[in-house]
C-alpha angles and dihedrals in degrees: 000000000000113000091235091055091050093049091046092052093047096048097042092047094053093045091048090053090055093045093053093040089058097033105088095037115043094062090051090046090055092046089051088053088062098262113144126228089250092053090047089053089050092051090050090050091051089050090054093046092053088046090051097051092042090054091050091053092045090054091066096049119104120263087228094091128102100262094197090054091052091048087053089054090052091052090050091053089051090052091051092047095052091043090056090052087067093051101040124344106226145142090267091064091055092045089057092047092048093049091047091050090052093054092046099045098042098045095039090053094046090045093057091036088070091065124087115281092248089053090048092051091048092046095049093051098039090046089056091048095049091041090052091053089048089049091055090052090046091055092050093047091046091051090050094049091040095173111109090204093055092043094054092045095049092045090053091051092051090049091051091050092046091052091051093047094047091048091056093042094050091064090064090049096054094102093049092048093049090052089064097039103102100142127075132196117323115276104225095195092051090050091053092051093051101034094118094050092043096046093046125166089266093055093046091050090047090054091049092049089051090054091054100040100039092049087059091046096047093048093045095047095065101029103049093081089053091046091051092046090052088054089058102265114145119239093239090058095056094083092055091045088052089055089055090048092053092049088054089047089052091051089053091053093047089049089052093047095048102039113095099230134111123255096265095051091049089053091050089057093045096050090048092053089046091056091051091049093057093048089055092047092050087055092051096252110143092205085078088070090058092047089052089057093048090051092047091051086064098037101052102059094036096050088051091049091047090054093049090052102046100036115077112246094227090059100031098113099047094039092049089049095049091044091051090049090055100045097037090052090052092046092050091053091047092050091050092046097046094035089060088067087066086217129127097198103056095058090047090054090048087051089056090056091046091054091056093047089051090058090054092048092050090058090067096050107102 
């Protein structure tokens, strides 16, 4: 397997472990500190806004930087952000996390985007499989530890160590990275001349689908523990339930990898399952949470693959950055608007509508 694919799988798997390890507990930790659901939505929006502006800035930075080193910097900012949550939960913590996420996601995607398309497809799917296994382990470990304070602290330590390790490792990868670096800083004039071909109908529809789908994802990711707790699930059981969720996510990815359909048809199936999941959640049926995970196991690798196919490689970094700026800004506003209702159910119902609209948009991507 291509070295970039191997590195992508290793980094994304470890980061997914930390994300799932923290996932069920840090929202509850913040609620226990007296932070309201509306304030939590605001914090999440600020995180997305910082992520958005960071991505826009990153898009105009030269490709001739060590991508692994910049990913390491992003991981370090995440570690600082989560560490500050323990000291004093504030907007600044979420700004650091949002900026760190931007560095990681943009450069990790561009890093693997330089590999052959077959290697990309393999990396996206295998990354989801290995990440899912890591997520199951994260849920089990989190349930065993059970203390949100200890979980956040240990996750921060692992992130610090990962950043240090990746920084040292990236020096040995400099020659490999330079071999693939064929693009310099974005040519603004060239972008202006080709704006209509670059921002084609396919790209615009892709951006719109991301607004719809990632709003649903971002709202779900920090509210499902609260939803499950409201249904009567005990906090100590959330880690084990997360493990079940990740197993279902893994099954969705395996289904996607094995089924003999193209990317669009796989996404049709995923968006349909996603719509059903939100209807069940709105009606207070926890099985909807599991269906969400199955759908997302299909969505994540196939949306990445769709982007790598329809976005021109010579403009992938700037276009991804500008696209992220657009849809993250929209998602932030939606989270603030719907979060102000202080209701779990209304945003889930809106997510059901968004899933249906995504299916319609996908029809027009050629």
